[in-house]
C-alpha positions, 0 to 999 in steps of 0.5 A, a space after each residue: 338447948 342442944 343446938 344453942 350449945 353446939 352453936 356456942 361451941 363452934 362459935 368458941 371454937 372459931 374465935 379462939 383459932 381466929 383470935 391468935 391470927 388477928 396480929 398477923 391480919 393486921 400486920 399485912 396492913 402495913 404499907 409498902 411505904 412503911 416496909 421500905 422505910 423500915 428496909 432503908 433505915 436498916 441498911 443505913 444502920 449497917 452503913 453508920 458504923 463502918 469508920 473508913 470514910 471513903 468506904 462509908 461514903 462509897 456505899 452511901 453513894 450505892 445507896 443513893 443510887 439504889 434508892 432516889 426516892 429515899 424518904 426525907 428524914 433519912 436523906 437528911 441522916 445520910 446526907 449528915 454521914 456523907 458530909 462527915 466522911 467528906 470533911 474527914 477526907 478534907 481534913 486528911 488532905 485526900 484530895 483525890 478521894 474527896 473530888 471522886 466522891 463528890 464528882 460521883 455525888 453531884 451526877 447522881 444528885 444534882 442538887 447536892 450542896 454539901 457534895 458542891 461545897 467539898 468539891 469546891 474545897 477540893 478544886 480550890 486546892 488544886 488551884 483550879 479556881 474557875 471551877 471552884 467558883 462554879 461549885 461554890 456558887 452552886 452550893 451557896 445557891 442551893 438552899 437548905 443545906 448547913 454548909 450554904 453560909 460557909 460556901 458563900 465565904 469561900 465563894 468570896 475569899 476565892 474570888 477575891 484571890 481569883 479577881 485581884 481582891 474584888 468582888 465585882 464580877 462575882 454575880 456572873 457565877 452565882 447567875 451560872 449556877 442558878 441556871 445550871 440548878 434549873 
């Protein structure tokens, strides 16, 4: 009987020691992907409250550079913040900052439709119509971003002013954009 009591006592002590340690064991099962997601999310939450558009856009570009394999949900969130900053700069008529940020963005992410859109806006304001047409065409052929329709509208209106009111020949800009983005 005493051996059962001793065995039961040892088992009870083992369970009492092991039970509090169980959450730590399961916490270690968290995957590297989940850890990266949380870190990236936290970092975006620190960037989001920055109110100066140039500063926040710069922080987002650094974030894009350091995390090229960003989770798609977080990338969408970051893209929306970045596009909002570019829109603010466009409304403030800060063409220099707008153009510079867009150039950096498309070098890092060659298929960033919103960046091409605002880059085209900046170039159009500088009266660099051919370059603006290239940017609008690239923004238009990149699918899945909210400014695609607006890019087509600006591509059409810019091409009309470039080509004496006609859209004949515009397709060469679109074909070139498709080729450049392959």
